[in-house]
C-alpha positions in Angstrom: -4.3 19.2 -12.3 -5.4 17.2 -15.1 -2.6 14.5 -16.3 -1.8 16.6 -20.1 -0.5 12.7 -21.8 -3.7 11.1 -20.0 -6.2 13.1 -18.8 -6.0 11.8 -15.4 -7.0 14.1 -12.6 -5.0 13.2 -9.7 -4.6 16.6 -7.7 -6.2 18.9 -6.1 -10.3 18.6 -5.3 -12.2 15.7 -7.2 -15.7 15.2 -6.7 -15.4 11.7 -8.1 -13.7 11.1 -4.3 -16.3 12.7 -2.5 -18.2 10.2 -3.8 -15.8 7.6 -2.9 -15.9 8.4 0.9 -19.5 8.4 0.4 -20.0 4.8 -0.8 -17.1 4.2 2.1 -19.1 5.8 4.6 -22.8 4.3 3.3 -21.5 0.9 3.5 -20.2 1.3 6.8 -23.4 2.9 8.2 -25.5 0.1 6.8 -23.4 -2.6 8.1 -23.8 -1.6 11.6 -27.2 -0.7 11.6 -27.9 -4.2 10.6 -29.4 -6.2 13.6 -28.8 -10.4 14.3 -31.8 -10.7 15.2 -33.8 -10.0 12.1 -31.5 -12.5 9.8 -32.4 -16.3 10.1 -29.0 -17.8 10.9 -25.5 -16.6 11.5 -23.9 -17.2 7.7 -26.6 -15.1 6.6 -25.9 -11.7 8.7 -22.2 -12.3 8.2 -22.5 -11.8 4.5 -24.9 -9.7 4.7 -23.1 -7.6 7.0 -19.5 -7.5 4.9 -20.0 -4.0 4.6 -17.7 -3.1 7.4 -15.3 -3.3 4.3 -16.3 0.6 3.8 -13.0 0.9 6.7 -11.0 -0.7 4.4 -11.8 2.1 1.8 -11.3 4.9 4.1 -7.8 3.5 4.7 -6.9 3.1 0.7 -8.5 6.3 0.3 -6.5 7.9 3.1 -3.1 6.5 1.8 -4.1 8.0 -1.5 -5.1 11.6 -0.7 -2.3 11.7 2.3 0.5 10.6 0.2 -0.4 12.5 -2.6 -0.7 16.0 -0.8 2.5 14.8 1.4 4.5 14.0 -2.6 3.1 17.2 -4.2 4.5 19.9 -0.9 7.9 17.5 0.0 9.9 20.5 -1.5 8.2 23.3 0.2 9.6 24.8 3.5 6.4 24.1 5.9 6.3 21.1 4.8 5.7 19.7 8.3 4.0 22.8 9.7 1.0 22.7 7.1 0.5 19.0 6.8 0.4 18.5 10.9 -1.7 21.8 11.0 -4.2 20.4 8.7 -4.7 17.2 10.0 -5.1 18.4 13.5 -7.7 20.5 12.5 -9.4 17.9 10.9 -9.3 15.2 13.5 -8.5 16.5 16.8 -11.6 18.8 17.5 -14.6 16.2 17.1 -12.6 13.6 18.0 -11.7 14.7 21.4 -15.0 16.3 21.9 -16.7 12.6 21.6 -14.1 11.0 23.7 -14.2 13.9 26.8 -17.8 13.4 26.8 -18.3 9.9 27.0 -15.2 9.8 29.8 -16.9 12.4 31.7 -20.4 10.5 31.4 -18.7 7.7 32.6 -17.2 9.7 35.8 -19.6 11.8 36.6 -23.0 10.7 35.1 -22.6 6.8 35.6 -20.1 7.1 38.4 -17.8 4.1 37.3 -14.6 5.2 37.3 -13.5 1.7 38.0 -14.5 0.6 34.8 -11.3 2.9 33.9 -8.4 0.9 34.4 -6.0 -1.4 32.6 -6.7 -1.7 28.4 -10.1 -0.1 29.2 -8.6 3.2 30.7 -9.3 6.3 28.6 -5.2 7.2 28.6 -5.3 4.7 25.2 -8.6 7.1 23.8 -6.3 10.2 25.0 -3.1 9.0 22.9 -4.8 7.7 20.0 -4.1 4.1 20.8 -7.4 2.4 21.6 -6.4 0.2 18.5 -3.2 -1.3 20.6 -5.2 -1.4 23.9 -7.9 -3.7 21.7 -5.0 -5.7 20.3 -3.2 -6.4 23.8 -6.4 -6.9 25.6 -7.5 -9.6 22.3 -11.1 -8.0 22.7 -13.2 -4.8 22.3 -13.3 -2.3 25.3 -16.2 -1.4 27.6 -17.2 1.9 29.1 -20.2 3.1 29.3 -23.9 2.0 29.0 -24.4 5.2 27.0 -21.5 5.4 24.1 -19.6 3.3 22.2 -16.3 4.3 20.7 -15.0 1.2 19.8 -14.9 2.2 16.4 -12.5 4.7 17.1 -9.8 2.4 16.5 -9.7 3.0 12.9 -8.8 6.7 13.7 -6.2 5.6 15.8 -4.7 3.7 12.6 -4.7 6.6 10.4 -3.5 8.8 13.0 -0.1 6.2 13.9 -0.1 6.4 10.1 0.3 10.0 10.0 2.8 10.4 12.4 5.4 8.2 10.1 4.3 8.6 6.9 5.5 12.2 6.2 9.0 11.0 7.0 8.8 8.4 4.9 8.0 10.2 1.9 9.9 12.9 3.0 13.2 11.6 2.5 12.2 8.7 -0.1 12.9 8.5 -4.2 9.5 8.0 -5.3 10.3 5.1 -7.4 12.0 3.7 -3.9 8.2 4.7 -2.6 6.2 3.1 -4.7 8.3 0.2 -4.1 7.6 0.3 -0.9 4.3 0.3 -0.8 4.1 -2.9 -3.2 6.1 -4.8 -0.8 4.1 -3.5 2.5 1.2 -4.4 0.4 2.7 -7.8 0.0 3.5 -8.7 3.6 0.0 -7.6 4.9 -1.4 -11.5 5.2 1.8 -12.7 6.4 2.0 -9.7 9.2 -1.4 -10.8 10.4 0.0 -14.6 10.2 2.7 -13.8 12.7 1.1 -11.9 14.7 -2.1 -14.7 15.4 0.8 -16.6 16.0 2.2 -14.2 18.9 -1.0 -13.7 20.3 -1.7 -17.4 20.4 -4.9 -16.9 18.9 -6.2 -17.2 15.5 -8.0 -14.4 14.0 -6.9 -12.5 17.2 -8.1 -8.8 17.5 -4.4 -7.6 17.1 -4.3 -8.6 13.8 -7.2 -6.8 12.9 -6.1 -2.8 14.5 -2.7 -2.8 15.0 -1.5 -0.2 12.5 1.2 -2.9 10.7 -1.4 -5.3 10.1 -3.3 -2.6 8.1 -1.1 -1.1 6.4 -1.6 -3.0 3.2 -4.9 -1.1 3.1 -2.9 2.3 3.4 0.1 1.6 1.1 -2.5 0.4 -2.0 -3.8 3.9 -1.7 -0.5 5.6 -1.3 1.0 3.5 -4.3 -1.7 4.6 -6.7 -1.0 8.2 -5.7 2.7 7.7 -6.0 2.7 5.5 -9.6 0.3 8.4 -11.1 2.9 11.0 -10.1 5.8 9.0 -11.9 3.6 8.4 -14.7 3.3 4.4 -14.4 -0.4 4.4 -14.6 -0.6 6.7 -17.7 1.6 4.7 -19.6 -0.2 1.3 -18.5 -2.1 -0.4 -21.9 -5.6 -1.1 -21.0 -4.9 0.5 -17.5 -8.9 0.6 -16.6 -9.9 -2.4 -18.3 -7.1 -4.1 -16.2 -8.6 -2.2 -13.2 -11.9 -3.6 -14.3 -10.7 -7.2 -14.4 -8.8 -6.9 -11.1 -12.2 -5.2 -9.3 -14.0 -8.3 -10.6 -12.0 -10.8 -9.6 -11.0 -9.1 -5.8 -14.6 -8.9 -5.6 -15.1 -12.4 -6.4 -12.6 -13.7 -4.3 -14.1 -11.9 -1.6 -16.9 -13.1 -2.0 -15.9 -16.7 -1.9 -14.0 -16.0 1.6 -17.3 -14.6 2.8 -19.3 -17.6 1.9 -16.8 -20.2 2.9 -15.3 -18.4 6.3 -13.2 -15.5 6.7 -9.0 -15.7 5.6 -6.4 -13.0 6.6 -6.0 -12.7 2.9 -9.2 -10.3 2.6 -7.3 -7.6 4.2 -5.2 -7.7 1.2 -7.7 -8.5 -1.7 -9.8 -5.7 -0.1 -7.4 -2.7 -0.8 -6.5 -4.2 -4.1 -10.5 -4.3 -5.2 -10.9 -0.3 -3.6 -7.8 0.7 -5.5 -9.1 -0.6 -8.7 -12.5 1.4 -7.4 -10.5 4.8 -6.7 -8.6 4.3 -10.4 -12.1 3.9 -12.2 -13.5 6.8 -10.3 -10.3 9.0 -11.7 -11.2 7.7 -15.7 -11.6 10.6 -17.5 -14.3 9.0 -19.8 -17.2 10.8 -18.3 -19.2 7.9 -19.7 -17.6 5.6 -17.2 -20.2 4.0 -15.3 -18.0 3.9 -12.2 -17.1 8.0 -12.2 -20.5 8.6 -13.0 -21.6 6.8 -9.4 -19.1 8.2 -7.7 -20.0 11.8 -9.0 -23.8 10.9 -8.0 -24.9 14.0 -5.8 -26.0 12.3 -2.7 -22.7 10.2 -2.6 -20.9 13.3 -3.0 -23.2 14.7 -0.1 -22.3 12.1 2.3 -19.1 12.4 1.6 -18.9 16.0 2.9 -19.9 14.5 5.9 -18.2 11.3 6.7 -16.6 12.1 9.2 -18.9 13.2 11.4 -21.6 10.2 10.3 -18.8 7.8 11.2 -18.2 9.1 14.9 -21.7 9.3 15.7 -23.1 5.6 14.0 -21.2 3.7 16.2 -21.1 5.8 19.4 -25.1 6.2 19.5 -25.3 2.3 18.8 -27.1 1.1 22.6 -29.7 4.7 22.0 -30.9 3.9 18.6 -31.2 0.5 19.8 -33.0 1.6 22.8 -35.0 4.1 21.4 -36.7 2.1 18.6 -34.6 -0.9 18.0 -36.3 -3.1 20.6 -39.3 -1.5 20.3 -39.0 -2.9 16.4 -37.9 -6.5 17.3 -40.7 -7.4 19.2 -43.5 -5.0 16.9 -44.5 -8.1 15.3 -43.7 -6.4 11.9 -42.2 -8.7 9.0 -38.1 -8.6 9.6 -37.8 -6.8 6.5 -39.9 -4.1 7.0 -38.8 -3.5 11.3 -34.9 -4.1 9.5 -35.7 -1.4 7.1 -37.2 1.2 9.4 -34.4 0.7 12.0 -31.8 1.4 9.1 -33.8 4.9 8.1 -34.4 6.0 11.9 -30.9 5.3 12.7 -29.4 6.9 9.9 -32.2 10.1 10.5 -30.7 10.0 13.8 -27.1 9.9 12.7 -27.1 12.4 9.9 -28.5 15.2 12.2 -25.4 14.1 14.7 -23.3 14.9 11.7 -24.7 18.1 10.6 -24.7 19.7 14.1 -21.2 18.7 14.3 -20.1 20.1 10.9 -22.0 23.5 11.9 -20.5 23.7 15.5 -17.5 21.8 15.7 -16.4 20.7 12.4 -16.0 24.2 10.0 -15.0 26.8 12.8 -11.6 24.7 12.8 -11.3 23.8 9.0 -11.8 27.3 8.1 -8.5 28.5 10.3 -6.6 26.0 7.6 
């Protein structure tokens, strides 16, 4: 649906948002497919590898879409049933498939049940709480010599968000919801510092993976969705120029943080950056550069399969490295050529798995919506 006053389209299926999702998954894949050995030093690798921020873009986009869906349906009698049914059909089948495959591999192929103790127990994965286990352990989890599921922490954050956010949206007035989103956005950096203090460790894993420490990303997108429905953004003069200026400023600040080290405010600046990207993608002006980029057919295609791409790309990290990564590393090729070849091959394998997953697992369940 298009707002009659501003022409901003923010309801229903929006092709540009598929492209935004495509940008998010592409940056995450490129980040995780980079290999430290191909770079001259740790700092260069750290700066180049910042594509992991695509996870923050996923959070912003999820907050925007989920809040919009909830706001548009909160007066309907099937509010709860429809939301949780649709989320379950979208997330659970593939998630539990890869978790179960990994668990069975550890138990009956690797025959190493002793690894699944304490914070490394698979109870955390089966209950969508591995992010909590990582934070309490203050380290990533290690289970299998074949599969890696550490990246599923971000799916756990989103699922935990889905548990309480529908309640907030259902009963809070829109203006109050918008203000709450801004408050949570402003509190993000402080909550991460507080978590570090409690953990007794600067830049603890908990401050990175706990849901309340990532609410600034989710609520930044939620604010955009709510403000559009209140008409606040539409009434703002020069709104898209303001978004461009904020985008450039936060981008510059983030770059400086990467160059000089790291800071917790990075995870508040990135949601602002990506909220501006989101708004620019919704620009009704067909000549807008951001919208044209986001409506690129390749990015939209990646966006369609982004869930499978995300789940499989890191899950098979060890397979890619053993299959061709180690050979490329010692092939004598120029590092740039070896790294590019690794990215192409790892992407091809991940894409193939995502397409198979779409046909056999995701699409059949999505049809039940």
